[in-house]
Structures are given as structure tokens and as C-alpha cells.
C-alpha positions in Angstrom: 51.4 2.9 -114.3 51.2 5.6 -112.0 53.8 8.4 -111.6 54.7 12.0 -110.6 56.2 15.0 -112.3 60.1 14.4 -112.5 60.8 17.6 -110.8 58.2 18.2 -107.6 59.0 21.7 -106.4 57.7 22.4 -103.1 56.6 25.8 -103.7 54.3 24.9 -106.4 52.7 21.7 -104.9 49.4 21.4 -103.2 49.1 20.7 -99.3 46.7 18.2 -98.1 45.2 18.9 -94.7 45.5 15.4 -92.6 44.0 17.1 -89.4 44.3 19.9 -86.9 47.9 19.4 -86.1 49.6 18.2 -89.7 49.4 18.3 -93.4 50.9 16.5 -95.9 52.5 17.3 -99.5 53.5 14.6 -102.3 56.9 15.1 -103.6 57.2 12.4 -106.1 55.9 8.5 -106.7 55.5 5.7 -109.2 53.9 2.3 -108.7 56.7 1.0 -106.2 57.5 4.2 -104.0 56.1 7.3 -102.9 57.9 10.1 -101.0 55.5 12.6 -98.7 56.7 15.4 -96.5 54.5 15.8 -93.5 54.5 19.1 -91.3 53.4 18.9 -87.7 52.3 21.5 -85.3 53.2 20.7 -81.6 50.5 18.5 -80.4 49.8 17.2 -83.7 49.1 13.3 -83.9 49.3 10.9 -86.3 47.0 8.1 -85.1 47.9 4.9 -84.6 47.3 2.6 -87.6 48.8 0.1 -90.0 49.2 -0.4 -93.8 50.5 -3.1 -96.3 53.3 -0.6 -97.4 56.9 -0.6 -96.0 57.6 2.9 -94.4 60.8 4.9 -93.7 60.3 8.1 -92.3 63.5 10.8 -91.7 63.2 13.7 -89.2 63.8 17.0 -90.9 62.8 19.1 -88.0 61.5 19.0 -84.9 61.0 16.6 -81.9 58.5 13.5 -82.0 57.3 10.6 -80.1 57.0 7.4 -82.1 55.3 4.3 -81.4 56.2 1.4 -83.6 54.4 -2.0 -82.5 55.1 -2.3 -78.8 58.2 0.2 -78.8 58.0 4.2 -78.1 60.8 6.5 -78.4 61.5 10.0 -78.6 63.4 11.0 -82.0 64.6 14.6 -83.5 66.1 16.0 -86.5 68.4 13.5 -88.4 67.0 10.6 -86.8 65.2 7.8 -89.1 62.6 4.9 -88.6 61.5 2.0 -90.2 58.0 0.6 -90.1 57.0 -2.9 -91.3 54.0 -3.8 -93.1 51.1 -4.2 -91.2 52.4 -3.1 -87.9 50.8 -0.7 -85.9 52.7 2.7 -85.5 51.9 6.3 -84.4 53.4 9.5 -83.9 52.9 12.7 -81.4 54.7 15.9 -82.3 56.2 17.6 -79.1 58.0 20.5 -80.8 56.8 21.9 -84.5 58.5 19.8 -87.1 58.6 17.8 -90.5 58.8 14.3 -91.4 59.8 12.7 -94.9 58.3 9.6 -95.2 58.7 6.9 -98.0 56.4 4.3 -98.7 56.8 1.1 -101.0 54.5 0.4 -102.9 52.9 3.8 -103.6 50.2 4.9 -101.0 47.2 5.1 -103.6 44.9 6.3 -101.1 47.0 9.6 -100.8 46.3 10.2 -104.3 
């Protein structure tokens, strides 16, 4: 069984560089669920992709343009999103910001 520590403190956990405009920090997980913080710089892109996981995202700060399937919308702090498994989705950061992503099951490829 995979699982993280019970207390995952943001100031002690490693950040992982995704690309020039974004980095992520794993905030907690077990076999069934994972929470990840992603920090974006304006212009940062999460390229269109799909995966077997259900995903919910919460916009902590910033402004983002999300594509989910055939739909594209601009979202800002306080907004939430849901991405079904195997649906193509991507994001472009319009203003520096942070997303909290949750995945089910765990994204083993992030570990």
C-alpha cells in the first residue's frame, strides 16, 4: 500500500519542476487518492493530455484558461473543475497562480 506522511508541510516538502512555467509539490496520497499543489508562472502551460484518473482542480490564485474535451473556459481564484478519466485536458496560466489537483486513484507516475 502506498501512502504519504500524515502531515505534509508545504515548507518542508520538495518541489518538482514540470517545465519552465510550472512546478508541483505532492501534498498527500494513498492508493486511492492524491493531492498535488501546482505553481504556475504567467504563460506556463500544462500541455493537453489524458489519463485514467478522475481529477478535480481548485484554483487557489491566478487566472487560467482550461480546455476540457471540446470546452475552453477562463477560471480564477475560487473556481473548481472536474476532468473525467481519459478526457483530453490542458491549461494555460494567464496570471501567476496556484492550483490544487486531486486525483483518484493515486498518480503513481508522480511518485
